[in-house]
C-alpha positions in Angstrom: 0.0 0.0 0.0 1.4 3.4 -1.1 1.8 6.0 1.6 0.4 9.4 0.6 2.8 12.4 0.6 0.8 14.4 3.1 1.0 11.4 5.5 4.8 11.3 5.2 5.1 15.0 5.7 2.8 14.8 8.7 5.0 12.1 10.3 8.1 14.2 9.6 6.4 17.2 11.2 5.4 15.3 14.3 9.0 13.9 14.7 10.6 17.3 14.4 8.0 18.8 16.8 8.9 16.1 19.3 12.6 16.9 18.8 11.9 20.5 19.6 10.1 19.6 22.8 12.9 17.2 23.9 15.7 19.7 23.4 13.7 22.4 25.2 13.1 19.9 28.1 16.8 19.0 28.3 17.8 22.7 28.3 15.3 23.4 31.1 17.5 21.9 33.8 19.7 25.0 33.6 17.0 27.6 33.2 17.8 29.3 36.5 21.3 30.1 35.4 22.5 33.4 34.1 26.0 33.8 32.5 27.9 37.0 31.9 30.4 36.4 29.1 32.9 38.9 27.5 31.9 39.7 23.9 35.2 41.3 23.1 38.9 40.3 23.6 39.6 43.6 25.4 36.6 43.3 27.8 37.6 44.2 31.4 38.3 41.4 33.8 37.3 41.0 37.4 39.4 40.9 40.5 38.3 38.0 42.7 38.2 40.1 45.8 35.8 42.6 44.1 33.6 39.7 43.2 33.5 38.5 46.8 32.7 42.0 48.0 29.9 42.2 45.5 28.5 38.8 46.6 28.3 39.9 50.2 26.5 43.1 49.3 24.2 42.1 46.4 23.9 38.5 45.3 26.1 35.4 44.9 28.5 35.1 41.9 30.9 32.5 40.8 33.5 32.0 38.1 36.3 29.8 36.8 40.0 30.6 36.5 41.5 27.5 34.8 45.1 26.3 34.8 47.2 23.2 34.5 49.3 21.5 37.2 50.7 18.2 38.1 49.7 16.4 41.4 52.5 14.7 43.2 51.9 11.6 45.3 54.6 9.4 46.8 54.5 7.0 43.8 53.5 9.1 40.8 52.6 12.4 39.1 49.2 13.2 37.5 48.4 16.0 35.1 45.2 17.8 36.2 43.2 20.9 35.3 43.0 23.2 38.3 40.0 25.5 38.6 40.3 28.4 40.9 36.9 29.6 42.1 35.0 30.6 45.2 32.7 28.7 47.7 29.6 29.6 45.7 30.5 27.4 42.8 28.5 24.2 43.4 25.4 26.0 44.7 25.1 28.3 41.7 25.9 25.7 39.0 23.8 23.0 40.8 26.5 20.4 41.1 26.3 17.5 43.6 28.9 16.5 46.2 28.8 12.7 46.5 31.6 12.8 49.1 32.5 15.5 51.6 31.9 19.2 51.0 33.1 22.0 48.9 35.7 24.3 50.5 34.0 26.9 52.7 34.0 30.7 52.6 36.2 30.7 55.7 38.7 28.5 53.9 38.6 31.0 50.9 39.2 34.0 53.2 41.9 32.2 55.2 43.6 31.0 52.1 43.6 27.4 53.4 44.9 24.8 51.0 41.6 22.9 50.6 40.8 21.1 47.3 37.9 19.4 45.8 38.4 16.7 43.1 35.9 15.7 40.5 35.1 12.0 40.2 37.5 11.5 37.3 40.4 12.9 39.2 39.5 11.0 42.4 39.5 7.6 40.6 42.5 8.4 38.4 44.7 9.6 41.3 43.4 7.7 44.4 41.4 4.9 42.8 38.3 5.7 44.9 35.8 8.5 45.6 36.1 7.9 49.3 39.1 10.2 49.7 38.0 13.0 52.1 40.9 13.8 54.4 43.6 12.6 51.8 46.5 14.8 51.0 48.5 15.5 47.9 51.2 18.0 46.7 51.2 20.6 44.0 54.8 21.8 43.6 55.9 22.3 47.2 52.5 22.8 48.8 50.4 20.2 50.5 46.6 20.2 49.9 43.8 18.7 51.9 40.9 17.0 50.0 37.6 18.2 51.5 35.2 16.6 49.0 34.5 15.0 45.6 32.3 16.9 43.1 30.1 15.4 40.3 30.8 18.0 37.6 30.0 15.7 34.6 33.5 15.7 33.2 34.3 12.1 32.5 37.4 12.8 30.4 39.5 15.4 32.4 40.7 15.3 35.9 39.7 18.6 37.5 40.6 20.0 40.9 38.8 23.0 42.4 40.8 25.2 44.7 40.2 28.7 46.4 41.0 31.5 44.0 42.3 33.5 46.9 45.4 31.3 46.9 45.7 30.8 43.1 45.2 34.5 42.3 44.4 35.8 38.8 41.3 37.5 37.4 38.0 36.1 36.2 36.8 36.6 32.6 33.2 35.3 33.0 30.6 35.1 35.8 27.7 32.9 36.6 24.7 33.6 38.9 21.3 32.0 39.5 17.7 32.8 40.4 17.9 36.5 39.7 15.7 38.9 37.7 17.6 39.8 34.6 16.9 43.6 34.7 17.9 43.8 38.3 21.1 41.7 37.7 22.1 43.8 34.7 21.7 47.0 36.7 23.5 45.7 39.8 26.5 44.3 37.8 27.3 47.8 36.5 29.1 48.3 39.7 31.7 45.7 38.5 32.1 47.6 35.2 29.9 45.3 33.2 28.3 47.1 30.3 26.1 46.0 27.4 28.7 46.5 24.7 31.5 44.6 26.4 29.6 41.6 27.7 26.9 39.2 26.6 24.2 38.4 29.1 23.0 34.8 28.6 19.8 34.3 30.5 19.1 30.6 30.4 15.4 31.1 31.3 15.0 33.2 28.2 16.9 30.8 26.0 14.9 27.8 27.4 11.8 29.8 26.7 12.9 30.4 23.1 13.3 26.6 22.6 9.8 26.0 23.8 8.5 28.9 21.7 9.9 27.3 18.6 7.7 24.3 19.2 4.8 26.7 19.9 5.4 28.5 16.6 5.1 25.3 14.7 1.7 24.5 16.4 0.4 28.0 15.8 1.5 28.0 12.2 -0.3 24.7 11.7 -3.6 26.0 13.0 -3.2 29.3 11.2 -2.7 27.6 7.9 -5.6 25.2 8.8 -8.0 28.1 9.4 -6.9 29.8 6.1 -7.3 26.5 4.3 -10.9 26.3 5.5 -11.8 29.4 3.6 -12.1 27.8 0.2 -14.5 25.0 1.3 -16.5 27.5 3.4 -16.9 29.8 0.4 -18.0 26.9 -1.7 -20.5 25.8 1.0 -21.7 29.4 1.5 -22.5 29.7 -2.2 -24.4 26.4 -2.3 -26.3 27.3 0.9 -27.2 30.8 -0.5 -28.5 29.3 -3.7 -30.6 26.8 -1.8 -31.9 29.5 0.5 -32.8 31.7 -2.5 -34.6 28.8 -4.2 -36.6 28.2 -1.0 -37.5 31.9 -0.7 -39.0 31.9 -4.2 -41.8 29.6 -3.0 -42.0 30.2 0.8 -42.3 33.1 3.1 -39.5 33.7 5.6 -41.7 32.6 8.4 -42.7 29.4 6.6 -39.1 28.8 5.7 -38.0 28.9 9.3 -40.8 26.6 10.3 -40.7 24.0 7.5 -37.2 24.3 6.1 -35.1 25.9 8.8 -32.2 23.7 8.0 -31.2 25.7 4.9 -31.3 28.9 6.9 -29.2 27.4 9.7 -26.6 26.1 7.2 -26.4 29.6 5.7 -25.8 31.1 9.2 -23.1 28.5 10.0 -21.2 29.2 6.8 -21.3 32.9 7.4 -20.0 32.4 10.9 -17.2 30.2 9.6 -16.2 32.8 7.0 -16.0 35.4 9.7 -14.3 33.2 12.4 -11.7 31.4 10.2 -9.7 34.5 9.0 -10.2 36.2 12.4 -8.7 33.2 14.2 -5.9 33.0 11.6 -5.1 36.7 12.1 -5.0 36.3 15.9 -2.6 33.4 15.5 -0.3 35.4 13.2 -0.4 38.3 15.7 0.6 35.8 18.4 3.4 34.6 16.2 4.7 38.1 15.8 4.6 38.8 19.5 6.6 35.6 20.1 9.2 36.1 17.4 10.0 39.8 17.9 11.7 39.4 21.3 14.0 36.7 19.8 16.3 39.4 18.4 17.2 40.5 21.9 18.5 37.0 22.9 22.2 36.7 22.3 23.4 34.0 19.9 25.5 31.2 21.3 27.2 30.5 18.0 30.4 32.5 18.7 30.8 31.7 22.4 34.4 31.1 23.5 34.5 27.4 24.5 36.9 28.2 27.4 34.1 29.8 29.4 32.3 27.3 31.7 33.3 24.5 29.3 31.1 21.9 31.2 27.9 24.0 30.7 27.9 26.4 27.8 29.0 24.0 25.0 26.2 21.6 26.0 23.7 24.4 26.0 25.0 25.6 22.6 24.6 22.1 21.1 21.0 21.9 22.3 20.3 25.3 20.8 21.8 24.2 17.4 19.8 20.9 17.5 16.7 22.9 18.2 17.4 25.2 15.3 17.8 22.2 13.1 14.5 20.7 14.1 12.8 24.1 13.8 14.0 24.5 10.2 12.9 21.0 9.2 9.5 21.5 11.0 8.9 24.6 8.8 9.8 22.6 5.7 7.5 19.7 6.6 4.7 22.1 7.5 4.9 23.7 4.1 5.1 20.4 2.3 2.1 19.0 4.3 -0.2 21.8 3.3 1.1 21.9 -0.2 0.3 18.2 -0.7 -3.1 18.7 0.9 -3.9 21.6 -1.4 -2.6 19.7 -4.5 -4.5 16.6 -3.6 -7.7 18.6 -3.1 -7.3 20.4 -6.5 -6.5 17.1 -8.2 -9.7 15.6 -6.7 -11.7 18.6 -7.9 -10.3 18.3 -11.4 -11.1 14.6 -11.5 -14.7 15.2 -10.4 -15.1 18.0 -12.9 -13.8 15.8 -15.7 -16.2 13.0 -14.7 -19.1 15.4 -14.7 -18.1 16.7 -18.1 -17.8 13.1 -19.5 -21.2 12.2 -18.0 -22.9 15.2 -19.6 -21.3 14.5 -23.0 -22.7 11.0 -23.0 
């Protein structure tokens, strides 16, 4: 049995719409996050003490200052990625601590050599995640392991240490659970301005991914309502002809009593002709109200992969996948209605030809 083209396009449309919903759902786990990323190479950097002072006065911020080191144990050396940050890191980024705890704010202030290993580093170096209280050396300094963090990096051994010891300046910031307008205004005290930095609001980005699915549904119904106009016009003409014919032999009162069906059909077609374009127009207005704010959402295409590499690249991939499904959804939507329209016109042509052949006989 041959599958009709409109059926195939409908299946493709459904699969792409499902893909849009899945990518939006996966991105939703980070929707409370807000990233501040430099958009230019000469953007100002942030002194870690200034960030700590800001966190005490306004709201919590965190950051990453990456570097490379080698851990020394009695029997071997291990290359690791060292991330200097503050005590707010796991709380803001929503990362779990399967063992122990992240270094405290007091440890940061006291410049205590406390370190947190990710699971990859724990198993690569110590062979276990149960390592709280263990010690290791970086260069000539001894560090105490306070916990193991589940950061999702299965390839690289990462160690988190207080930035008060490591030093350096932060390029990018992360925060959570804040109103965007309030956050933007407050961060100006750190020298963060619109031109130098991109503000990536994950709630807005997640909303965009869901809105792409909503756009497809709204377009479907808008085209559906517009497609109803042709059969409604045809039905209206037939109902009007039937009503005129009845009025030539019946008074309006008799018509309503004896043949009210023709009058009711006429009214229904009139209502349909009014409602269909009205509903389509309302849907198109809704589409415009959804799409116009998209221009204010910064693109993730040119993000530097060095900033929060365990979070932003994954979000960027989800956005690209969503864009892929959105484009194909639009294509399948157009193909579906084109095939429906072509099939309807073909059927009308066949019926017209059959009628002509019947009359000629």
